[in-house]
C-alpha angles and dihedrals in degrees: 000000000000091000090053091051092049091048089056091068097071089040090056090049091053090047092053090052091051093046091050094045095046093052095047093045090058115102119256134036135246089245094057094079091054098043111029095062093040112082090192094058106114128197089256091055090052091052091050090052092050090049091049090053093041088241091130090070124088115270095251090055091048089051093050091049091050095047090046089058092046091057088060090044090250112140092187131237125305120253090223123107095268093055090209122164111271091226091060092052092049094046089053095052107031097077090060092050093046093050092047095049098038089055091049090047091051089049091050093050094044093053108025099052097050091043091050093048094048092046090055096044092047096037116182091009124131089261091054093049096047093047088048090056092051091047093054090047088052091052093047102046115080106233094219090055091048089049091057092048093050091046090055093045103042100024106036108022102032098022092214100126135031116246103206141040128006099267140028125259091250092048094126093054098050120107116254095259093050093050092068092042090051091052092049092051091052092049099048098082098039094046094045094049093043089055095043098084094040092052092060097048100041095046092054091045091050091049094053092047092049093049090052094048098048089057092060122111095242090059090054089048092052090052091047089055089061100253116158117259090244091056092046094051102039102030102039112014101037095051092057094040089057095062097084089041090057089060092053092048091049092052089048091069095090087052086075085082109021097043092053097066095087099042096042090050094048095045095036092237112168096229139121094282093057091045091052093050093048091046092052091050090050093043088236096172099187094049095046094045091045092053092045090051092050089049090052092050089050089053091055091045089049091055090050092049090049091054092049091047089051089056091050093048098041119037090196089071091058092049092051 
């Protein structure tokens, strides 16, 4: 474990180089939005802006300044008009994104794993065929298009669910019981659609793993010993079939940020995804690089969590 943590240090350094290079290779400049549409913006004004943002320095000096701030956990100040610290913006928005994506992850796990297991156990049955049809539909339908359709159906035509934000305009005046209900109603569509694509992929992946495991010799031995089918499937087969799935779930951790861009933009949810999109459009270098860095850290943490989960699921990993 300690070796893995130490090995993360050079990885983080490489990640910072990539984050910095990708952002500065993108076309446009943070000063363009303030100068191109302003006929009174002179060349001297542009140079002052660049000096204020440290963009007049060579790239290697800009990188050193940025990394120096990262070491002290300072993500810098945003290039937007408010000039607020990037860390404050992220702290404001990251709880919403975490709640949204954790709920969708729980929904994916709660549905995809049982569906995959049952599809493998009852292979070629009606249940397996009908779930296969839904899976292929899930792969084929673009989630952003489905989101617009559901917004029209449940939000506009039926009026059952809200289609934007995470709370109503009269949120502060609602009674305590209605506050929670209002939040749930706002989360139903984003969480369901965020989980939609993951359900299709994970259920098929779980099915293929389960089919491979139940053909193994130790499963036949367990059945020959007289164990019940439930014990064979859920005590012996399922535990080993979950190992590759653990890796996928661990690598899904950075999706808590990156995967939220589409849904938070469509549903106007003030989370990390919407902040990332707005920062990219504004060429807000500190905000974009800060969010990319956090996503990279989450990727490394996800790998570490996957390894620990492997050890919990398979004692042979701990022994080795």
